[in-house]
N, C-alpha and C positions, 0 to 999 in steps of 0.2 A: 411518402418519404419518411422514414423513421429517424429518430433522434439518435445519431451515433454517439453523441457525448454521453447520453444516458447509459448506453450499452457499455461504453468504456468505463464509466463510473462504477457500474454494477460488477464488472469483472475485476477491476483493479483494487477496489476497496477490500474485499475479503482476502484477496491474494496478498496484499500489503500487510493486513493484520496477521495473517498466518506466518508470513516471513518475519515480522517483528517479534511475535510471540515465540516462534520457533528459535529465533536467534537468541533471545533472552534465556529460554530454557536450555539451549545448547551451551551458552556461556556459563550458566549456573552449574550445569552438569559437569562441564569440563573443569571448572574450578574445584569442585568438591570431590571428583573421582580420579583425576589424572595427575601425573607428575609434571615437572616443569616443561619438558620438551613437547609432550603430547598436548599439554595445556595451550601452548603457543599456537599449535596448528588448529586446534578446535576453537581457540579464542579468535584467531584471524578469520576463520570461516563463519563464526557467529557474528562477528563485526560486519562482515560483508553481507550477511543475510539481513541484519538490522538496517544497514545503510540502504540496501535495495528495497526493503519494505517501507522505509520512510519515504524514499523517492516515489514509490508507487502510490502511497497514501497522499502525497502532495499533488501528484499529477491527477489523481482521482478527485481531489478537491477542486482542482481547476475545471475538470470535466463536469463536475456537479454544478458549479457556478454557471458554466456555459449552457448546460442543459436547462437550468432554471431560467436563464435569460431568454432562451429560445421559446420555452413554454409561455413565459410572460408576454413575449412579443406576439406569439400566435393568439393568445387570449385578447390582447389589445386590438389586433387586426380583426378578429371576429366580432368584437363588440362595437367597433367604430366604423 
């Protein structure tokens, strides 16, 4: 039986980082290259990307902790 929390952690961490960095880049790009109306549209989409990325990173951290706890518990059972 595999550790599903580890698999979720490995998937969500890079995806969250990509979304946060992409959102920051999109926000910087929209501020420097667009006018007021287009800036609002791109600014809102970049804020959504950053928020989703932070959410994925926090859930990935929870899965990492759960994965480590499962590994620690398995090691304890094998030694004892």
